[in-house]
C-alpha positions in Angstrom: 0.0 0.0 0.0 1.4 3.4 -0.9 1.4 6.3 1.5 -1.4 8.9 1.3 -0.5 11.9 -0.9 -0.8 14.3 2.0 -0.4 14.6 5.7 -3.3 16.3 7.4 -1.9 19.0 9.7 -4.2 21.2 11.7 -2.1 24.2 12.4 -3.9 25.5 15.5 -3.9 22.1 17.2 -0.2 21.5 16.3 0.8 24.9 17.7 -1.3 24.5 20.9 0.7 21.4 21.7 4.2 22.5 20.5 4.7 26.2 21.1 7.3 25.3 23.8 9.6 23.6 21.2 12.6 25.3 19.7 12.7 25.7 15.9 15.2 22.8 15.6 12.9 20.5 17.6 9.9 21.5 15.5 11.8 20.5 12.4 12.9 17.2 13.8 9.3 16.4 15.1 7.8 17.3 11.7 10.3 15.1 9.9 9.4 12.2 12.2 5.7 12.8 11.6 6.2 12.7 7.8 8.4 9.6 8.1 5.8 7.8 10.2 3.0 8.9 7.9 4.7 7.1 5.0 4.7 3.8 6.9 1.7 1.4 6.7 1.6 1.2 10.5 2.5 4.9 11.0 5.4 3.7 13.2 9.0 4.6 13.5 12.0 2.5 14.2 12.9 2.0 17.9 16.6 2.8 17.1 18.2 6.1 18.0 20.8 5.9 15.2 18.0 5.5 12.6 15.9 8.3 14.1 18.9 10.6 14.1 19.3 9.9 10.4 15.6 10.5 9.7 15.8 14.0 11.3 19.2 14.8 9.8 21.0 15.2 13.1 24.1 13.8 14.7 23.4 11.1 17.3 24.6 13.4 20.0 22.2 16.2 19.0 19.3 13.7 18.5 19.9 12.4 22.1 19.7 16.0 23.4 16.2 16.4 22.1 15.0 12.8 22.0 13.0 12.9 25.3 11.2 16.1 24.4 10.1 14.7 21.0 9.2 11.3 22.2 6.7 12.8 24.7 4.5 13.1 21.6 4.8 9.4 20.7 3.8 6.1 22.2 6.8 3.8 22.5 6.1 0.1 22.3 8.4 -2.7 23.2 
């Protein structure tokens, strides 16, 4: 199954939940949302190296913002 052509994003809802984030964290979070949207199960890998690559950050920088971003996700396993 191919991913839907668009990701529905409700700006006012997004901003209500994320105004405390820095610009860099916003970018990483949005890249993860888009990556998850493209998966059949809307999931992400449970691997920090892969997540760092998805968001285009060094592993060190990813780890610095990881907990803030993962507050928006349900981690399974």
